[in-house]
C-alpha positions in Angstrom: 112.9 77.5 77.4 112.6 78.2 73.7 114.7 75.5 72.0 115.1 76.2 68.3 116.6 73.8 65.7 119.8 75.8 65.4 120.2 75.8 69.2 119.7 72.1 69.3 122.2 71.6 66.4 124.8 73.8 68.2 124.3 71.9 71.5 124.6 68.5 69.8 127.7 69.5 67.9 129.3 70.9 71.1 128.9 67.4 72.5 130.4 65.9 69.3 127.0 64.6 68.2 125.0 65.1 65.0 121.2 65.5 64.8 119.7 63.2 62.3 116.1 63.2 61.3 115.1 60.2 59.3 111.9 58.2 58.9 111.8 55.4 61.5 111.5 52.7 58.9 114.9 53.8 57.4 116.8 54.0 60.7 118.5 50.6 60.3 119.8 51.6 56.9 120.9 55.0 58.1 122.7 53.4 61.1 124.4 50.8 58.7 125.6 53.7 56.5 126.9 55.7 59.4 128.7 52.6 60.8 129.8 51.9 64.4 130.8 54.8 66.7 134.4 55.9 66.8 136.5 54.8 69.8 135.1 56.3 72.9 131.9 57.5 71.1 128.4 56.3 71.3 125.3 56.3 69.2 122.1 57.0 70.9 118.9 56.5 68.9 115.8 57.1 70.9 112.9 55.6 69.0 110.2 53.1 69.4 109.9 50.8 66.5 106.6 50.3 64.7 106.8 46.5 65.2 108.0 44.3 68.1 108.8 40.7 68.4 107.5 40.7 72.0 103.8 40.9 72.9 102.7 43.8 75.0 
């Protein structure tokens, strides 16, 4: 399957989602600016932080 950026954007928008590309270190600020999800919505950010409070 050849998934292009415009196809990914269209698929996300059909699911009432928005594709956001941001540096990992700025994700907390971006999420704070976006705010909590609307009623019935959800925010899914799949990322692994650079730092962890827990030991591996």
